[in-house]
PAZAPA-4460 file (N, C-alpha, C; in steps of 0.05 Angstrom, whole numbers, plus 32768, in hexadecimal, padded with zeros to 4 digits):
% residues 257
    n_x    n_y    n_z   ca_x   ca_y   ca_z    c_x    c_y    c_z   seq   type   mol
   8011   7FE8   8000   8000   8000   8000   8012   8019   8000     1      M     A
   800C   802B   7FEE   801B   8044   7FED   800F   8059   8000     2      Q     A
   801E   8060   8014   8015   8072   8029   8018   8090   8021     3      L     A
   8004   809F   8029   8007   80BC   8026   801C   80C6   8039     4      N     A
   802C   80DB   8030   8041   80E5   8041   8047   8102   803B     5      Y     A
   8057   810E   804D   8062   8128   8048   8080   8127   8051     6      K     A
   8090   8136   8042   80AD   8137   8048   80B5   8153   804E     7      L     A
   80C4   8156   8064   80CF   8170   806C   80EE   816D   806E     8      F     A
   80FD   817F   8063   8119   817F   8066   8127   816D   8052     9      G     A
   8142   816B   8055   8152   815B   8042   816D   8155   8050    10      Y     A
   817B   8142   8044   8196   8139   804D   8194   812C   8069    11      E     A
   81AB   8121   8071   81AE   8112   808A   819B   80FA   808B    12      Y     A
   819B   80ED   80A2   818A   80D5   80A4   816E   80DD   80AB    13      K     A
   815A   80D0   809E   813E   80D9   80A1   8132   80D0   80BB    14      P     A
   811E   80E0   80C4   810C   80D9   80D9   80F1   80D3   80CD    15      L     A
   80E7   80BA   80D2   80CD   80B2   80C7   80BA   80B1   80DF    16      V     A
   80A2   80BD   80DC   8090   80BF   80F3   8075   80B1   80EC    17      I     A
   806C   80A0   80FF   8053   8092   80FD   8040   809B   8112    18      L     A
   8029   80A6   810A   8016   80B1   811D   8006   809B   812B    19      H     A
   7FF5   80A3   813F   7FE6   8091   814E   7FCA   808B   8143    20      G     A
   7FBB   807A   8151   7FA0   8072   8149   7F8E   808A   8146    21      L     A
   7F80   808C   8130   7F6E   80A2   8129   7F7C   80BC   8125    22      M     A
   7F96   80BB   8122   7FA5   80D4   811C   7FAB   80D5   80FE    23      G     A
   7FBE   80E7   80F8   7FC8   80EA   80DC   7FE3   80F8   80DD    24      S     A
   7FF0   80FA   80C6   800A   8107   80C5   8008   8124   80CE    25      L     A
   7FF0   8130   80CB   7FED   814C   80D3   7FF3   8151   80F1    26      D     A
   7FEF   813C   8101   7FF4   813F   811E   8011   8146   8124    27      N     A
   8023   813F   8112   8040   8143   8117   804D   8158   8105    28      W     A
   803C   8167   80F6   8048   8179   80E2   8058   8190   80EE    29      Q     A
   804F   819B   8104   805D   81B2   8110   8079   81A9   811A    30      T     A
   807A   8192   8128   8094   8189   8131   80A6   8180   8119    31      L     A
   809A   8174   8105   80A9   816B   80EE   80B8   8182   80E1    32      A     A
   80AA   8199   80DF   80B7   81B0   80D2   80CF   81BA   80E3    33      K     A
   80CD   81B8   80FD   80E4   81C0   810E   80FB   81AC   810B    34      R     A
   80F4   8192   810C   810A   817D   810A   8117   817E   80EE    35      W     A
   8108   8187   80DA   8113   8187   80BF   812A   819B   80BB    36      S     A
   812E   81AC   80CF   8145   81BD   80CE   815F   81AE   80D3    37      E     A
   815C   8195   80DD   8173   8185   80E5   8176   816B   80D5    38      H     A
   815F   8160   80CD   815F   8147   80BD   8144   8145   80AF    39      F     A
   8143   8136   8099   812A   8133   808A   8115   8124   809B    40      P     A
   80FC   812C   8098   80E7   811F   80A8   80D1   8116   8094    41      V     A
   80CA   80FD   8096   80B4   80F1   8086   809C   80ED   8099    42      Y     A
   8086   80F9   8093   806D   80F4   80A2   805B   80E1   8091    43      L     A
   8052   80CC   809D   8042   80B9   808F   8025   80B8   809A    44      L     A
   8012   80B6   8088   7FF6   80AF   8090   7FF5   8090   8090    45      D     A
   7FEF   8084   80A6   7FED   8067   80A7   7FD5   805E   8097    46      M     A
   7FD5   8044   808F   7FBD   803A   8081   7FA4   803E   8091    47      R     A
   7F8E   8044   8083   7F74   8049   8090   7F73   8064   809F    48      N     A
   7F87   8075   809B   7F88   808F   80A8   7F90   80A4   8094    49      H     A
   7F88   80BD   809A   7F91   80D4   808A   7F89   80D0   806C    50      G     A
   7F9D   80D5   805B   7F98   80D3   803E   7FA4   80B9   8033    51      N     A
   7FAB   80A6   8043   7FB5   808C   803A   7F9D   807A   8034    52      S     A
   7FA2   8066   8023   7F8C   8054   801B   7F7F   8045   8033    53      P     A
   7F66   803C   802E   7F58   802C   8042   7F5A   800F   803B    54      H     A
   7F59   7FFE   804F   7F5A   7FE1   804B   7F4C   7FD3   8062    55      S     A
   7F3F   7FBC   805D   7F33   7FAC   8072   7F4A   7FA0   8084    56      D     A
   7F61   7F9D   8078   7F78   7F91   8086   7F85   7FA8   8096    57      V     A
   7F85   7FA5   80B0   7F90   7FBA   80C1   7F9E   7FAD   80D9    58      F     A
   7FB6   7FA4   80D4   7FC7   7F96   80E8   7FE2   7FA4   80E9    59      T     A
   7FF1   7F9E   80FE   800B   7FA9   8100   801D   7F9D   80EA    60      Y     A
   8019   7F84   80E3   8029   7F78   80CE   8025   7F87   80B4    61      E     A
   800C   7F8F   80AE   8007   7F9E   8095   8013   7FBA   8097    62      A     A
   8011   7FC7   80AE   801D   7FE2   80B1   803B   7FE1   80AE    63      M     A
   8048   7FCC   80B9   8065   7FC9   80B7   806C   7FC7   8099    64      V     A
   805E   7FB7   808A   8064   7FB3   806E   805F   7FCD   805E    65      E     A
   804B   7FDD   8066   8046   7FF6   8059   805F   8008   805D    66      D     A
   8069   800A   8075   8080   801B   807B   8099   8010   806D    67      V     A
   809C   7FF5   806C   80B2   7FE9   805D   80B1   7FF0   8040    68      H     A
   809A   7FEE   8034   8096   7FF5   8018   809D   8013   8013    69      E     A
   8095   8024   8026   809B   8040   8024   80B9   8045   8025    70      F     A
   80C7   8037   8037   80E4   803A   8039   80F2   8031   801F    71      C     A
   80E9   801C   8014   80F4   8012   7FFB   80F0   8026   7FE4    72      L     A
   80D7   8030   7FE2   80D0   8043   7FCD   80E1   805D   7FCF    73      Q     A
   80E8   8065   7FE7   80F6   807E   7FEB   8113   807A   7FF2    74      H     A
   811C   8061   7FEF   8139   805A   7FF4   8142   8064   800F    75      D     A
   8132   805E   8024   8138   8066   803F   8146   8050   804E    76      L     A
   815D   8056   805A   816C   8043   806A   8176   8051   8083    77      R     A
   817C   8042   8097   8187   804C   80B0   8176   8064   80BA    78      E     A
   815C   805F   80BB   8149   8075   80C2   8148   8077   80E1    79      I     A
   8140   808F   80E9   8136   8093   8104   8117   8090   8102    80      N     A
   810C   807E   8112   80EF   8078   8110   80E1   8080   8129    81      L     A
   80CD   8091   8127   80BE   809A   813E   80A0   8092   813A    82      L     A
   8095   8086   814F   8079   807F   814E   806B   8087   8168    83      G     A
   8052   8091   8165   8043   8098   817D   802B   8086   8180    84      H     A
   8026   807B   8198   800F   806A   819E   800E   8053   818A    85      S     A
   7FF8   8050   817B   7FF7   803A   8167   800F   803B   8154    86      M     A
   8017   8053   814C   802E   8056   813B   8048   804D   8149    87      G     A
   8048   8050   8164   805F   8046   8174   8061   8028   8173    88      G     A
   804A   801B   8175   804A   7FFE   8173   8053   7FF5   8157    89      K     A
   8048   8002   8143   8051   7FFC   8127   806E   8000   8124    90      A     A
   8079   8016   8130   8096   801B   812E   80A6   8006   813C    91      A     A
   809D   7FFD   8153   80AB   7FE7   8161   80AB   7FCE   8150    92      M     A
   8095   7FC7   8145   8093   7FAF   8134   80A5   7FB2   811C    93      Y     A
   80A6   7FCA   8110   80B7   7FCE   80F8   80D4   7FCA   8100    94      F     A
   80DC   7FD6   8116   80F8   7FD4   811F   8100   7FB7   8125    95      A     A
   80ED   7FA7   812F   80F3   7F8B   8135   80F4   7F7B   811B    96      L     A
   80E4   7F82   8107   80E3   7F74   80EE   80FA   7F7C   80DB    97      E     A
   8101   7F96   80DC   8115   7FA0   80C9   812A   7FB0   80D9    98      Y     A
   8139   7FA4   80EB   814C   7FB3   80FC   8162   7FC0   80EC    99      P     A
   8169   7FB5   80D5   817E   7FC1   80C5   8177   7FDB   80B8   100      N     A
   815C   7FE1   80B7   8153   7FFA   80AB   8150   8011   80BF   101      L     A
   8150   800A   80D9   814B   801D   80EE   8165   8022   80FE   102      V     A
   816F   803A   80FE   8186   8040   810E   817E   8046   812B   103      E     A
   8168   8056   812E   815E   805D   8149   8140   805C   8149   104      K     A
   8135   8054   815F   8118   8051   8162   810E   8063   8179   105      L     A
   80F9   8072   8173   80ED   8083   8187   80CF   807C   818A   106      I     A
   80C7   8074   81A2   80AC   806B   81A8   809F   807E   81BB   107      V     A
   808A   808C   81B1   807C   80A1   81C1   8063   8096   81CF   108      A     A
   8065   8094   81E9   804F   808E   81FB   803F   8075   81F4   109      D     A
   804E   805F   81F0   8042   8045   81ED   8057   8031   81F5   110      I     A
   804F   8019   81FE   8062   8005   8208   805F   7FEB   81F8   111      A     A
   8073   7FDB   81F8   8072   7FC1   81EA   8062   7FAC   81FB   112      P     A
   8048   7FB1   81FD   8037   7F9F   820D   801A   7FA1   8203   113      K     A
   8009   7F90   820E   7FEC   7F90   8207   7FDF   7FA6   8217   114      D     A
   7FCA   7FB2   820C   7FB9   7FC5   8219   7F9C   7FBC   8219   115      Y     A
   7F8C   7FC6   822C   7F70   7FBF   822D   7F5F   7FCF   821A   116      E     A
   7F69   7FE4   8210   7F59   7FF5   81FD   7F4D   800C   820C   117      G     A
   7F37   8017   8203   7F2B   802D   8210   7F20   8043   81FD   118      G     A
   7F1D   803B   81E3   7F13   804E   81CF   7EF5   804B   81C9   119      H     A
   7EE8   803A   81D8   7ECC   8033   81D1   7EBA   804C   81D0   120      D     A
   7EBE   805E   81E4   7EAE   8077   81E5   7EB2   8088   81CB   121      Q     A
   7ECB   8089   81C2   7ED1   8098   81AA   7EC4   808B   8192   122      I     A
   7EC8   8070   8190   7EBC   8062   8179   7E9E   8065   8179   123      F     A
   7E91   8063   8190   7E74   8066   8191   7E6B   8082   8188   124      N     A
   7E7A   8096   8190   7E74   80B2   8187   7E76   80B5   8169   125      A     A
   7E8B   80A9   815E   7E90   80AC   8141   7E7A   809D   8131   126      M     A
   7E73   8085   813B   7E5E   8076   812D   7E43   8084   8130   127      K     A
   7E3E   8091   8146   7E24   809D   814B   7E20   80B8   813C   128      A     A
   7E36   80C5   8135   7E34   80DF   8128   7E24   80DC   810E   129      L     A
   7E0E   80EB   810B   7DFD   80E9   80F3   7E09   80F9   80DB   130      P     A
   7E1B   80EC   80CD   7E2A   80F9   80B8   7E18   8105   80A2   131      L     A
   7E01   80F8   809E   7DEF   8102   8089   7DDE   8119   8092   132      D     A
   7DE0   8121   80AB   7DCF   8136   80B6   7DDF   814F   80BD   133      Q     A
   7DF8   814C   80C5   7E07   8164   80CE   7E0E   8175   80B6   134      I     A
   7E0E   818F   80BA   7E13   81A2   80A5   7E2C   81B3   80AA   135      T     A
   7E39   81AF   80C1   7E51   81BE   80C8   7E61   81AF   80DC   136      S     A
   7E7A   81B7   80DF   7E8C   81AA   80F2   7E82   81B1   810F   137      R     A
   7E75   81C8   8112   7E6A   81CF   812C   7E54   81BC   8134   138      Q     A
   7E43   81B4   8120   7E2E   81A0   8125   7E3B   8186   8131   139      D     A
   7E51   817E   8124   7E5F   8165   812D   7E6A   8169   8149   140      A     A
   7E76   8180   814E   7E81   8187   8168   7E6B   8186   817E   141      E     A
   7E55   8192   8178   7E3F   8192   818C   7E34   8176   8191   142      D     A
   7E32   8166   817D   7E28   814B   8180   7E3B   813A   8191   143      F     A
   7E55   813D   818C   7E69   812C   8199   7E6D   8132   81B7   144      M     A
   7E64   814A   81BF   7E68   8152   81DB   7E5C   813E   81EF   145      K     A
   7E45   8133   81E8   7E38   8121   81FB   7E46   8106   81FD   146      K     A
   7E56   8100   81E9   7E66   80E7   81E9   7E82   80EA   81F3   147      Y     A
   7E8E   8101   81EC   7EAB   8106   81F2   7EAD   8121   8200   148      I     A
   7EAD   8121   821B   7EAE   813A   8229   7EC8   814A   8225   149      P     A
   7EDE   813D   8220   7EF8   814B   821D   7EF9   815A   8203   150      S     A
   7EFD   8174   8204   7F00   8185   81EC   7F17   817C   81DB   151      L     A
   7F2E   8176   81E8   7F46   816E   81D9   7F42   8155   81CA   152      G     A
   7F35   8141   81D6   7F30   8128   81C9   7F1C   812B   81B2   153      V     A
   7F07   813C   81B6   7EF3   8141   81A1   7F01   814E   8189   154      R     A
   7F12   8161   818E   7F1F   816F   8178   7F32   815C   8169   155      Q     A
   7F3F   814A   8178   7F50   8136   816B   7F40   8124   8159   156      F     A
   7F2A   811A   8163   7F19   8108   8153   7F0D   8116   813B   157      V     A
   7F04   812F   813F   7EF7   813D   8129   7F0A   8146   8113   158      L     A
   7F24   8144   8117   7F37   8149   8102   7F33   8134   80EB   159      K     A
   7F26   811E   80F2   7F21   8109   80DE   7F08   810E   80CE   160      N     A
   7EF9   8123   80D4   7EE0   8129   80C6   7EE6   813B   80AE   161      L     A
   7EDD   8134   8097   7EE1   8145   807F   7EC8   8146   806E   162      Q     A
   7EC5   815B   805E   7EAE   815F   804D   7EB4   8154   8031   163      R     A
   7EA2   8143   8027   7EA5   8137   800D   7E8A   8137   7FFF   164      E     A
   7E88   8142   7FE7   7E6F   8142   7FD8   7E57   814B   7FE9   165      D     A
   7E5A   8162   7FF5   7E44   816F   8003   7E3C   8160   801D   166      Q     A
   7E4C   814D   8027   7E46   8140   8040   7E60   813B   804F   167      R     A
   7E5D   8136   8069   7E75   8130   8079   7E79   8111   807A   168      Y     A
   7E93   810A   807B   7E9A   80EE   807D   7EB3   80EC   808F   169      V     A
   7EB6   80D3   809A   7ECF   80CE   80A9   7EE5   80C8   8096   170      W     A
   7EFB   80D6   8099   7F12   80D2   8088   7F20   80B7   808D   171      K     A
   7F20   80AE   80A5   7F2C   8094   80AC   7F19   807D   80A7   172      L     A
   7F23   8065   80A7   7F13   804D   80A2   7F0A   8043   80BD   173      N     A
   7EF4   804F   80C7   7EEA   8049   80E2   7EE3   802B   80E5   174      L     A
   7ED6   8020   80D1   7ECE   8004   80D3   7EE6   7FF1   80D7   175      E     A
   7EFB   7FF5   80C7   7F12   7FE4   80C9   7F21   7FE8   80E4   176      A     A
   7F21   8000   80EE   7F2E   8005   8107   7F20   7FF7   811E   177      I     A
   7F05   7FF9   811E   7EF6   7FEC   8133   7EF8   7FCE   8131   178      I     A
   7EF7   7FC3   8119   7EF9   7FA6   8115   7F13   7F9B   811F   179      K     A
   7F29   7FAA   811B   7F43   7FA0   8122   7F4E   7FAA   813C   180      N     A
   7F3E   7FB9   814B   7F47   7FC8   8162   7F54   7FB6   8178   181      Y     A
   7F47   7F9F   817E   7F51   7F8E   8193   7F6D   7F84   818D   182      D     A
   7F72   7F7D   8174   7F8D   7F74   816C   7FA1   7F8B   816D   183      N     A
   7F98   7FA3   8168   7FAB   7FBA   816A   7FB4   7FC0   8186   184      L     A
   7FA5   7FB7   8199   7FAC   7FBB   81B5   7FC2   7FA7   81BF   185      M     A
   7FC8   7F93   81AF   7FDB   7F7E   81B7   7FF7   7F84   81AD   186      K     A
   800A   7F77   81BA   8026   7F79   81B1   8034   7F5F   81B7   187      F     A
   8042   7F54   81A3   8051   7F3B   81A6   806B   7F3E   8197   188      D     A
   8082   7F40   81A5   809C   7F43   8198   80A6   7F28   818C   189      A     A
   8099   7F12   8193   80A0   7EF8   8189   80BD   7EF1   818E   190      K     A
   80C7   7EF9   81A5   80E2   7EF3   81AC   80F8   7F03   819F   191      G     A
   80F1   7F17   818F   8104   7F26   8180   810F   7F3E   8190   192      R     A
   8126   7F48   8188   8132   7F5F   8195   813A   7F73   8180   193      Q     A
   8139   7F8D   8187   8143   7FA2   8176   815E   7FAC   8182   194      F     A
   8174   7FA9   8174   818E   7FAD   8181   8198   7FC9   8182   195      P     A
   8189   7FDD   8177   8193   7FF8   8176   8186   800A   818B   196      H     A
   8190   8023   818C   8186   8036   81A0   8168   803B   819D   197      S     A
   815B   803B   81B4   813E   8040   81B5   8137   8053   81CB   198      T     A
   8126   8066   81C5   811D   807A   81D9   80FF   8077   81DC   199      L     A
   80F6   8071   81F5   80DA   8072   81FB   80D4   808D   8208   200      F     A
   80C0   809B   81FE   80B8   80B5   8208   809D   80B2   8215   201      I     A
   809C   80B9   822F   8083   80B6   823E   8077   80D1   8246   202      K     A
   805D   80D3   8242   804F   80EA   824D   804D   80E7   826B   203      G     A
   8055   80FC   827A   8056   80FA   8297   803C   80F1   82A3   204      E     A
   8025   80FB   8299   800B   80F5   82A5   7FFC   80DF   8296   205      N     A
   800A   80D1   8284   7FFE   80BB   8275   8005   80A1   8282   206      S     A
   7FF2   808E   8280   7FF6   8073   828B   7FFC   805F   8276   207      D     A
   8002   8068   825E   8008   8055   8248   8023   8047   824C   208      Y     A
   8036   8055   8258   8050   8049   8260   8052   804B   827E   209      I     A
   8056   8034   828B   805B   8032   82A7   8079   8032   82AB   210      D     A
   8084   8047   82B8   80A1   8049   82BB   80AC   8031   82CA   211      A     A
   809C   8025   82DC   80A5   800E   82EB   80A9   7FF5   82D9   212      D     A
   809C   7FF5   82C2   809F   7FDF   82AF   80B6   7FE3   829B   213      E     A
   80C2   7FFA   829C   80D5   8001   8287   80EC   7FEC   8284   214      F     A
   80F7   7FE3   829A   810D   7FD0   8298   8105   7FB7   8288   215      E     A
   80EC   7FAF   8289   80E3   7F98   827A   80E3   7F9D   825C   216      S     A
   80E2   7FB6   8253   80E4   7FBC   8237   80FE   7FB3   822B   217      F     A
   8113   7FB2   823C   812E   7FAD   8232   8132   7F90   822A   218      K     A
   811F   7F7F   8230   8121   7F64   8224   811D   7F64   8206   219      T     A
   810F   7F79   81FD   810A   7F7C   81E0   811B   7F92   81D4   220      I     A
   811F   7FA8   81E4   812E   7FBF   81DB   8145   7FC4   81EF   221      F     A
   815B   7FB4   81ED   8170   7FB5   8201   817E   7FD0   8204   222      P     A
   817D   7FE1   81EF   818A   7FFB   81F0   8175   8011   81F4   223      K     A
   8161   800B   8204   814B   801E   8208   8151   8032   821E   224      A     A
   8147   804B   821A   8148   805F   822F   812C   806B   8231   225      A     A
   8126   8077   8248   810B   8082   824D   810D   80A0   8253   226      L     A
   80FD   80B0   8245   80FB   80CC   8249   80DE   80D4   8250   227      K     A
   80DB   80E2   8266   80C0   80EB   826E   80BC   8108   8266   228      T     A
   80A6   810F   8259   80A0   812A   8251   808D   8136   8266   229      I     A
   8097   814B   8274   8088   8156   828A   806D   8162   8281   230      A     A
   805A   815F   8293   803F   816C   8290   8031   8164   8277   231      D     A
   8034   814B   826F   8026   8142   8257   8017   8128   825C   232      T     A
   8003   8123   824B   7FF5   810A   824B   7FFD   80FA   8232   233      G     A
   7FEA   80EC   8227   7FF0   80DA   8210   7FF8   80E9   81F7   234      H     A
   7FEC   8101   81F3   7FF3   8111   81DB   800A   8125   81E2   235      W     A
   8020   8119   81EB   8036   8129   81F5   8042   813C   81E0   236      L     A
   8041   8134   81C6   804C   8145   81B1   803B   815E   81AC   237      H     A
   8022   815E   81B4   8011   8175   81B2   8012   8186   81CB   238      A     A
   8016   8178   81E2   8015   8186   81FC   802F   8193   8204   239      E     A
   8046   8187   81FC   8060   8193   8202   8072   818F   81EA   240      N     A
   806C   819B   81D3   807B   8197   81BB   8098   819F   81BD   241      P     A
   809E   81B3   81CD   80B9   81BD   81D0   80CC   81A8   81DB   242      G     A
   80C3   819A   81F0   80D4   8186   81FD   80D5   816D   81EC   243      L     A
   80C0   8166   81DE   80C0   814F   81CB   80D4   8156   81B4   244      V     A
   80D3   816E   81AA   80E5   8177   8195   8103   8173   819E   245      Y     A
   810A   817D   81B5   8126   817B   81BE   812D   815E   81C3   246      I     A
   811C   814E   81D0   8122   8132   81D6   8128   8122   81BD   247      S     A
   8117   8125   81A9   811B   8115   8190   8133   8120   8181   248      V     A
   8137   813A   8180   814D   8145   8171   8168   813B   817C   249      K     A
   816A   813D   8197   8183   8134   81A4   8188   8116   819F   250      V     A
   8173   8106   81A3   8176   80E9   81A0   817D   80E1   8183   251      F     A
   8170   80EE   8170   8174   80E7   8154   8190   80EE   814B   252      A     A
   819C   8102   8157   81B6   810B   814E   81CD   80FF   815D   253      Q     A
   81C7   80F1   8173   81DC   80E4   8182   81E7   80CC   8173   254      L     A
   8201   80C8   8174   820D   80B1   8168   8208   8099   817A   255      K     A
   8200   8082   816E   81FB   806B   817E   8215   8060   818A   256      E     A
   8214   8058   81A3   822C   804D   81B0   8231   8031   81A7   257      K     A
***
């Protein structure tokens, strides 16, 4: 599958960024422009998201092969690979499958483990939204309030709403995401290790990474380090972009020991 992407910058070793569930490459555009002053940055829309194609097949194996195909098409080697949330799991799987293509791995607020989920409320809101009746984004915003009290989460979800042929539609493949959701919550390294430098970035107020579990990550990522971003939750790149910018810039430019 050929993924939609944007490229910022040129020369040096590239940084490839994979967004999270229900996100898109747009989520990382501001930071990508800043990083591109130091190295090229490729932002990808994952399958079933953004402007990339839709498919009933929505597994980490498929996402890994999408990214591999992208690297081959663009002759990318020794990349710095950053993934957030779902994109972080995809990035970990990619590094385990193709360790020779990844020089450094950056995993933003997700761990190599199974999760229980927790998006049902969001999915229910998206399914309930009467797309054939709303006439403005404000209509959608007003409708979603009773399902999703958090303004930040509503705004994030509604970035996936677009107008097509005089009606609103969901840009992402909601049906495929819901169908495959339980499997997306799982992680199995299958006994493999990634031998290169890895940085886990945790939102201070997020429970996606338990700092007490960090040492166990080293059975899979033996050269892993942990960085906590102060005063942030799961969307750390939006909540404290300055510290995320510095953390990734320094790590990407350090020579591996």
